[in-house]
VEXKEMI-430030 format. One record per residue (C-alpha): x, y, z; residue in one letter. Coordinates in steps of 0.2 Angstrom, whole numbers, plus 5000, padded with zeros to 4 digits. Example, Ala and Ser with C-alpha at 12.3 -4.5 7.8 and 13.67 -1.06 7.14 Angstrom:
residues 2
506249785039A 506849955036S 
END
This chain:
residues 1162
511153174828M 512653234840E 514153294832S 515353154837R 514053014829D 513953134813R 515753124810A 515852934814A 514452924801L 515253024787N 516852924789D 515952774789L 515152824772L 516852884765R 517452704767L 516252654753L 516952774741E 517852644729G 516352534728P 515252674724A 516352744711G 515952594699T 514152634700L 514052714683S 512552704673E 512052524666G 513052444681A 512452284688R 512452254709L 512052094716R 510652114729W 511452064745Q 511352104765A 510252254767V 511452364779P 512752334766G 511852374750L 511152534763A 512852594765L 513352594747L 511852674740L 511852814754A 513652844748R 513052844730W 511752974731V 512853084743T 514153094731E 515053274728G 514153334744G 512353354737R 510853224740L 510253144723R 508453084723S 508352894722L 507052754718W 507552574721V 506752414721D 506752274734A 506152094731P 504952084744S 503852194754E 504852154770A 506652184761E 505852354755A 505452404773Q 507052364780A 508052434766L 506952604768A 507252604788R 509252574785D 509252714771L 508352824784A 509552804798V 511052844785L 510352994777L 509753084792P 509553244780E 508453154767A 506553094769R 506452904765V 504952824761A 504252644758H 502852624747F 501852464752P 501152374738G 499352304738F 500052134731A 500052054748P 498352084751Y 497652064733A 497251884735G 496051904749G 494451994753E 494952104768S 495552274766S 497252304769P 497852374787P 497352554790G 499452584793L 499652514774V 498352634768L 499052794778K 500752754771Q 500252744753R 499352894754L 500652984764A 502052934751T 501052984737L 500553154744V 502553174749G 503053144731L 501853264724R 502353394736E 504253344732R 504553314750R 505353134747I 507053114742Q 507252914742V 505952804738L 505952604740V 504552484733A 504352314726T 504352284707P 502452224708L 502052404717A 502952494703A 501652404690C 500152444702E 498752554693K 498652724703L 497752874698P 498752994687H 499453144698P 498453274688T 496753194695W 497453194713F 498053374711E 496253424703K 495253334720Q 496253424732K 495653564745L 496753694750D 496453774768L 497353934773T 497254014790A 496154194787G 495354124773A 493354104771E 492553934768I 490753894775P 490953774787R 489453664782D 490253664764L 491953604772L 490953454781L 490253404765E 491953404756T 492753314769L 491453174767V 491853184748A 493653164751L 493553004760G 493453054778Y 492452984791R 491453074803R 491553034821V 491153104839D 493053104842L 494353114830A 495652994836S 496252904820Q 497052944803P 495552974790G 494253044803E 493453204806F 492353274821S 491353444821A 490853534838R 490153714836G 491453804828L 492653694830V 493253544816V 494453404822D 495353314808L 496653194805W 497453204787P 498453024783D 499953124778H 500053224795Q 500853144811E 499553224822Q 497753274819P 497253454817L 495953584826R 495153704813L 494453844823E 493253954814F 492454134818F 490854124807G 491454064790D 493254124794E 494553994797L 495554064811E 496753944816K 497353774812L 498353684826S 499053514829P 498253424845F 498753274855D 497353134849P 497453054867D 497253214879T 496353304865Q 497453454869R 498253564856R 500053544854T 501453624843G 501553774832V 500053814821Q 500053794803L 499653934791E 498953814777R 498553634773L 498253534758T 496953394759L 497053254747Y 495653114742P 495852964753R 495552844739F 496052804722E 494652854710G 492952914708E 492252814721R 490352854717S 490552704705A 491152584717L 489652464716M 489652474698E 491452414698A 491152274710V 489652224700A 490752224683S 491652084690R 490051974697A 489951864682D 491651774686L 490851714705T 489951584708H 488151644714E 488751824719P 487051884725E 487351874744D 489051954742D 488352104733L 487052124743A 488152114757F 489252254750R 487752374746R 487052354764T 488852404771R 489052534760L 487352614764A 487652584783S 489452624785H 489952724770G 491152594766H 491452394764F 492852284768P 494052264754G 493452394744E 495252464740E 495552304728L 494252384717F 495052554716Y 495852524699P 494052494692L 493552664695L 493352794683P 494952914684H 496452934672P 497752804674K 499652814680G 500952714689Q 502152754703L 503352824688T 502152964686H 502353024703W 504253004706M 505153154700P 506753124690P 507953024699C 509252884700L 508352724697R 508952554703V 507952414696K 507952234698L 508652134684D 507152124671E 507051934671A 507151914690W 505852054692A 504651964680R 504951794688A 504451874704L 502851964697R 502251804688E 502551704704A 501551824715E 500151844701A 499951654700A 499851654720R 498551794720I 497551704707E 497351544716E 496851634732G 495351734720L 494751574713A 494551514731V 493551654735L 492551664720R 491951474722R 491451534739G 490251674732G 491551814735V 491651944720V 493551984716C 494352094705P 495552004691E 497452014694V 497552124677A 496352244686D 497652294698R 499252254690F 500152304672L 501352214664E 502852314666A 503552474675D 504052594661P 505352694672S 507152694665R 508552604675A 510052694680T 510752514687L 510152344690H 510152244704L 510452054699T 509951894710E 511951814707W 513651884708Q 514251804692A 512951934684E 513752084694A 514952214688T 515052294704V 516352194715P 515452244732L 515452084743Q 514352094760A 513551974771Q 512651964788A 513851984802A 514251844814R 513251824830E 514151834847Y 512551824859Q 513451894874G 515051804872R 516051964875L 517751894876G 517651804861E 517051954853L 518552054858A 519751924852D 518951924834E 518952124834V 520652144839R 521252014826A 520252104812L 520952274816T 522652224817D 522452144799G 521852334795G 519952304797A 518752454803R 517352394815V 515952504820F 515052464835L 513152524831A 512052574847G 510152604843S 510152714858T 511452834866P 511452724882G 511952574870M 513152664861R 514052724878D 513952544883R 514952504868F 516152644870A 516452564887E 516752394880L 518052454869L 518952534885A 518652384895E 519352264883Y 520752384878E 520252384858L 521252494847P 520052654845V 520152724827A 519952904821H 519452964804G 519452814792T 521052714800E 520952554806P 520252524822G 518652534832C 517252654835R 515552664844A 514252764835I 512452804838L 511652714822L 509952604825P 510052494810L 509252324809G 510652204808A 512552214807G 513552174791V 515352114786A 516152194770L 517552124761K 518252264753D 518452384760P 518652284776A 517352344787L 516352274800W 514752344807L 514052274822L 512452304831T 511752244849E 510852114838R 512652034834E 513452074850V 512152034864F 510651934854G 509352074854R 508652174840K 508652354839A 506852414842I 506352594837P 505652704851P 503952674858R 502652814856P 502252954870Q 501152894884K 499352924884S 498552974900R 496752974895S 496052834904G 494552724899A 493552804912F 493552974905L 492452934892S 491252824903D 489752934901L 489953004884K 489852814876D 487952784884L 486852704874K 484952674878P 484852514887G 486352544897D 486352544916R 486552694926V 486852714946V 485952864953H 486652894969L 484952914978D 483852794967H 484952644963G 485252564946I 484152614933G 484052604914E 484652744902F 483252794889L 484152944882G 484153124881F 482853264883A 482153444883T 480953494895V 480353674898I 480553744916V 480153914921G 480053954901G 481753904900E 482453744890E 483453624900H 484353454895D 483853314905V 484353124906V 482853014906Q 483052844917L 481852714919R 481652594935Y 480752444940A 478852434937D 479052564924N 479552714936G 480452854927R 481652994933V 482353144924T 484053214930V 484653384924S 486353384916L 487053504928D 486553364942R 487753244932A 488653224949D 487153114954L 487452994940L 488752854936Q 488952724922R 488652554930Y 490052434926I 490152264933S 491952184937P 491552014930D 490852094913G 489451974916G 487352004915A 486652174918Q 485952184936P 483952204939P 483252374940L 482952444958D 481152494961K 480952694965L 480552714984G 481052544988G 482152505003A 483352374993T 484552514987W 484752585005T 485052405012K 486452364997V 487252535001K 487352505019R 487952325017R 489352395004A 489852515016K 490052395031K 491152275019A 492152435014I 492452485032R 493052295036D 494252295022M 494952475025A 495352445044E 496252275038E 497252385027L 497652515038L 498252365051K 499452285038L 500052455032Y 500552505050A 501252325053Q 502352345039R 503052525045K 503752415061L 504752275050E 506452285047K 507352245029G 509052255020H 509352435014A 510252424998Y 511552544992S 511452674978P 511552634960D 513352604956G 514152604939P 513652434935E 511852474937M 512052614926A 512752504912E 511352374914F 510152514912E 511052574896A 510852414888T 508952414887F 508652424868P 507052544869F 506952714876E 505952674893P 504252754894T 503852884909P 502852734917D 504352624918Q 505652754923I 504152804936E 504052624943A 505952594942T 506252744954E 504952704966A 505652534968I 507252594970K 506752704983A 505852554992D 507552444990L 508552584998E 507552595013S 507752485028P 505752435028K 505352275018P 504652314999M 502852244995D 502452334979R 501152284965L 501652314947L 500152314934C 499952334917G 499552224902D 500652084895V 501952164883G 501852334891F 503652324899G 503352244918K 504752124916T 506052254910E 505552354928V 505652184937A 507452144929M 508052324933R 507552274952A 508252104951A 509952184944A 510052304959K 509752164970V 511052034963A 512352164960L 512352224979D 512752024982G 511051954987K 509951814978Q 508351854968V 506951714966A 505651744951V 504151634955L 502951584940C 501251514941P 501451414925T 502951324917T 502551404901V 502751574910L 504351514919C 505151474901F 504551644894Q 505551734910H 507151624909F 507251664890R 507051844894T 508251864909F 509551754901K 509551884884E 509552034895R 510851994906F 511951924892A 513652004896G 513552014915F 514251914928P 512651854936L 512151664934R 510351624930I 509451454932E 507751394931M 506751254941L 505151174935N 504451004930R 505550984914F 507151004922V 507650824927D 507950764945A 510050774944K 510050944936E 508751014948A 509750944964K 511351014957A 510451184954I 509751174973Q 511451144979Q 512251294971D 510751404976V 511151354994A 512951384991D 512651564982G 513351524967R 511651554959V 511151744959E 509351734949I 508351574951L 506751574941I 505451434943G 503651364947T 503051324964H 504551214967Q 505451354973L 504251354988L 504751174992G 505551145009A 507151065000R 507551224992L 508651355003K 509351504999F 511051575004A 510551755005D 508851804998L 508451974994G 507151994982L 505551874977V 504751934961V 502951854961I 502051844943D 500151824943E 499951804962E 498151784960Q 498451614950R 499251534964F 498251404975G 497851434994V 499251324999S 500551404990H 499951574996K 500351525014E 502051475009K 502251645000L 501751735017K 503151655026K 504351695011L 503951875013R 504351885031A 506051995029N 506252005010V 505852124997D 504252074987V 503652134969L 502352064963A 501552064946M 499952074937S 499552074919A 497752124922T 497752324924P 496852414937I 495852584936P 497052724939R 495752804951T 495852654962L 497752664963H 497452844968M 496352804982S 497552664989L 499152764989T 500052745004G 499052595010L 499552474997R 501152524985E 500652504967I 501452564951S 500452564935L 501252544918I 499952604905E 500952644889T 500652504877P 502252444868P 501452504850K 499852574845N 498652444848R 497552514836L 498552464822A 497552284825I 496552274810E 494852204816T 493752104806V 491852054809V 491351914797A 490551764795P 491451594796W 491951534781S 493251414776D 493951524762E 494151674773L 494951564786V 496151474774A 496651634765T 497051724784A 498151574790I 499051564773Q 499451744773F 500251744791E 501151584788L 501851664771R 502751804780R 503451694793G 502151704807G 500951624818Q 499051614821V 497851594837Y 496251504833V 494951514848I 493651404849H 492951374867N 492051214867R 493151074871V 492050944865E 492250984847S 493951074846I 494950914840V 493650934825S 494051114823I 495951074822A 495550944809E 494651054798R 496051184800I 497451044796R 496351014779S 496151194775L 498051224777V 498951064775P 500651144777D 500251204795A 500951124808R 499251124822V 499251104840G 497751104851V 497751164869G 496351174883H 496151164901A 495650974901Q 497350914895L 498550864907S 499651004914D 501150934907E 500150904889G 499651094890L 501251154894E 502151064880Q 500851134868V 501051304874M 502951294875L 503051214856A 502051374850F 503051504860M 504651414852E 503951404834G 503751234833R 501751264830I 501151374817D 499351384821V 498851354841L 496951294841V 496351344860S 495151404872T 495151574880T 496551494890I 497851594880V 496751744887E 498151784899N 499951784901G 500651714884L 501751834874D 502251764856V 502851934846P 502851804831N 501051774833A 500051914823N 498451834818T 496851794829L 495351704823I 494051694836V 492551564832H 490851604838R 491451784843A 489551824846D 489651714861T 491051814870F 490851964882G 491852124876L 493152124888S 493651944884Q 493751994865L 494752154871Y 495952024880Q 496051904866L 496352024853R 497952094864G 498751934861R 499251994844V 500152144838G 501652144849R 502852174835S 503052294822D 502052184809V 500252234806P 499052124816A 497352054812Y 495951994822A 494551904814Y 492951894825L 491951774815L 490051754819I 488651634811P 487951654793G 486151674790Q 485751494793A 486651464807D 485551554820W 484451394822G 485851334831G 487751304835F 488251284817A 490051214820D 491151224805P 491951044813A 490250964807R 490351054790G 488851164794G 489151344787R 487451394782G 486751384764G 485851234755D 487051094754A 485951004743E 485651114729G 486151294730G 487651364740K 489251254740R 489351204759P 490751304768G 490451454755G 490351624763P 488551684769S 488751874769R 486851924772T 485952034784S 485451954800F 483751864800R 482251954809P 482151794820E 483851844829I 483551874849T 483652054854E 485051994864D 486051914849A 485652074839R 486452194852K 487852094855R 488352084836L 488052284836Q 489252294850A 490452174839L 490252304826E 490752444837D 492152344843F 492652324824S 492752514821E 493652524838L 492352654846G 491452654862S 491552454864G 493452464864F 493352574878R 491952494887V 493052334886A 494452424892A 493452474908M 492852294911D 494552224910L 495352354923E 493752314934L 494152134932R 495752194939G 495152284953A 494152124959G 495752034959N 496652154969L 495352174981L 494652004984G 493151904981G 492051984993E 492352174987Q 492152124969S 490452064975G 490252254981Q 490752324967I 489452224958H 488052264968D 488252464967I 489452504952G 491252544953F 491152724954E 490152734970L 491052594977Y 492652714975L 491752864983K 491252764997L 493052684999L 493852864999E 492752925011E 493052775024T 494752795022L 494852975025A 493552955041E 494652805048L 496352915046Q 495553065054G 495453165039Q 493953265030P 492853145022T 492353185003G 491853344996T 490753475005F 488853494997E 488353654994V 486453704991K 486453854977L 485153954971E 485754094962L 484754084947G 484853994931P 486553944924A 487053804912Q 488353754898L 487653844881G 487053724867R 487953844853R 489753804862W 489253614867L 488053564853D 488153374858Q 487153324874A 488353174879S 489653304878E 488753424889R 488353274901L 490353224903V 490753424905A 489353434919Y 490153274928K 491953324925R 491453504934A 490553414949S 492353334953R 493353504953L 494153544969R 494853704967S 494753874957E 496453824951R 495653654944D 494153764937L 495453874928E 496353714920L 494653634915Y 493953794906R 495653804896L 495453624892E 493753644886L 494153804876E 495453714869D 494253584863R 492853674858F 493453854854G 493354004865P 491554044875V 490654144863P 490554334871E 488554334870D 488454164879D 487754234894A 487254054901D 489053984899T 489954134907Q 488654124921R 489053924923F 490853954925F 490554104938E 489354004948L 490453854949L 491853984957K 490354024970V 490353824974K 492253804976L 492353964987R 490853904997A 491753714998Q 493253765004A 492453885019L 491153735023A 489853855019V 488253735015S 487053855007E 487254014996V 485454074991V 484654234983F 482754274986S 481854434986S 483454544985G 484354464998R 485854344999L 485854205012R 487454105016L 487253955028R 488953905038L 488953715042S 489653665060P 491353605051Q 491853795045T 493553845047S 492954035049L 493254115066D 491654165074P 492454335081A 493054385065K 491354335056L 490354425069F 491354575066A 491254575048W 489354565050V 489354715061Q 490354825049Q 489054785035H 487454895036P 485954765033G 487054615036A 486254505050Q 486954335059L 485454225064T 485554085077P 485453945063D 487253995057G 486654105042S 487254265037V 485854375027H 486354525017L 485654635005P 486154614986A 485554764977P 486654724962G 486054654946P 487154494948D 486954414964P 488354284958I 489654414957L 489154484975Q 489254294982A 491054274975Q 491654444983R 490854395000V 491654225000L 493454294994E 493254415009T 492854285021W 494254155015A 495454315020G 494754325039L 
END
């Protein structure tokens, strides 16, 4: 925090001295507007210049979260924590979100280590049964750099503490082990840690980036690990079984939990049984050190506890009737919180003794003149007004507003106005002292949003080979499409070598050495559809397919180059550089822009300021910040006096953009209008006239913008959203519109970064890859359909004020499903959307959902693209086993767009449903409706042996998906390839399908290079200098070695090699000094790279002599080479372009390096 903001904050808190002075022991304060309460409490705990510990109650989890956030802003030196209670999840059967579990454990550890000064929780959380701190302390593991701990013992202890072993530690609670390196992500650490061993000695503890897997930050000297669960977990099934007698027919559920525990090491909802585990019991009060305690009034707290307990009991009763074993309310919660109150919070002002009166500040929604008049009147009456910006840019914008409207600026605590950097959730108005605090929410109608996480640059394609499973399709450059069978070890010349085994048609087999990984590529189809047939070894089909693909790629490349040349000749308008108004517009952005957004904005500005018309594509998923980039482009054009047209494929997207643009441009003198079928004819005609007269700067609309009657006074920029969704006739009109204006097209389907790089210079493309928040926070549950689960999930979302998507992909039964939802949740407002509705009918439903007039949208996959509803945070997919992974990945992306934990329920049939399509709309759910299981009850059994192999594989993939493992990454690749198909067109999409994306990309790069007269591809070098491979001790997993060989085959220079070796040593530890194989492998790579640079096609050692064969493309000067040969005794140059020379030393690799290094200097 800058010194001016620190001074302003101190002055702000000093204004609360009067009310804070009345907060003596036993005082009663009314619960009121959170920011006002936070201001008072912050002043109270800092009285006398020292920070005192504080524990405060809030009536609900949402209010506790808001109060903790505001206190953290107002007390920058204090560590403030919100302890999330289990009450919101106790009436269901699923685990709380991983984010909640992480936050609980991090808070308990912070309290135990005395690092937390301020705690906020609900009264019910204070009554939860927790393990006693003494038990927690006994289970801990202390790790110190330099200390000895056997690696195998450490791995066993991590499992005992509740950590999950995975291939790549990328989530809290995971660890991975590779050779002498253990990666671990403790819940109470912001970043994962890399533990490096030398024998049994722990040498280093280093934080690392989970995305790049590279080390960052300062090494730690010590680390303490605590158990990730609350009790002796070995007794978990006993705890579950002890509550089975409360449930109707619990056998299926008990069998499901036992099976899941054996196969996965955990089962959904196990945390709800932790209080039944044997361990010394405690409560939050046993964890919190002596502190100021602010409790809700006892009668109010009791009423809240009783209401919540009744709600939980109601939910548990429904689940028990459906066969789900559940704990009782009394198992989780005690009757009271024994902590002693310093003061009480009351529900009513009449019961309060503290005179503070705080209320929500008035909202101005961008009406700045009105705001200025009111602020002037307030300050004239002796009030202090603070304008609090969530970013430095917003604070500076507020300071400019004060100057622009000539409002009195205050110093110290005197009346007047000040701008301050203070990212509070909302503003507040206090009566005594006379104090107004306004945020951008009140001034502009926008919520302050915390900064986004840093960008992840590790694309999905980096792990393409690592995630190979037997049965996956692989492309061999020479033999075509085969099936991956697995890894094996073969003995060649007395030495062991790792190989990949492939199967072809007619049961043909091929083994490929891992060091020839450059020949292998994972096959991925752009449509994510059925796997292609296997090629036949030695057949002509694969050669024909490659030849056909090369011709199609060449045709497209020639067309691209022709278009590029045409665009270079066209003339457009060159916009002036950014002025103060543009800087002001950018400063009002409530986020910190991501590197991607900055990069895309700068590229677009450079395009606009050049005299050549812009034609740029902006790619990125919905909600990734493309619209902000487009709005900055629109602002630059409109502020320079030209008009902007924003073209949308649907009315829903049109409304969405209109609302976003109006909010973002509030306070700027630009008129924004909308044209679509819902704008009546009279109003539309008036808007068209105003557009023609130049009185509208930005016009947002559907295809009506392409109508002959609409004329622009001075059109400068056209923004096209989802161009691929427009019809042929509309695209023809777009071509005419494009003639001499700047065009920015946006696509919500991402494309592979590798394709983007290949097309650089031919098609201007900007990628936005940074998600708006950590997408892994979406909890994914795979379970059989059950009325109880569906009802509980919807009710939970509606209780927290959210909305729900229910995806059912059969139009003929979708209305029945909607009726079923209505009967399960009578209070919910349910809407139905599918492609067979009229355009107008579908748009009405979608708009109603967007505007919050519908709680539950039952629809087909029509919501897969484009719809952005931040309030919708629960997704239920019926018959998820019938969807492709990329479809599920994209559907899942509809939720989790705000700072609220999101859920995706992927529902599959129960045991009896596999005979056919068991549709809950027809009452079918599995089980015997006559005399056994209650119809509609959950069936959590293992899958029947009669299931087809295909269905079993799909369900296994769904299990992977629920764990967000390889399925997630493959789905991300499928989606990017669909984007590649959209960008390149239908015919090219077919070529990608025939030969796989990676080979397609290789051919595209070579063709473009050839057409532009550049060197094509990489130069192949034949090396025969003795065996060299990556050592198994260093890289102990075959899949990791395969990826390492593949990456090594893509290196282009010695600098790349040096960086890559550093990256590998960062992840796997230094190469052991006695690992001769690995040392030789890196030296051999140097020979290969030096030979490639000189176009030397062979480097062979045989019978004590080296042979280096030069290709016709070599850049070496023949005269200089001949002179070099003459100077070296025993060397000779043969007519085929080979240089032969003696190699007497023990290592021909080093001699070959020296020769090539000398030749490079000739």
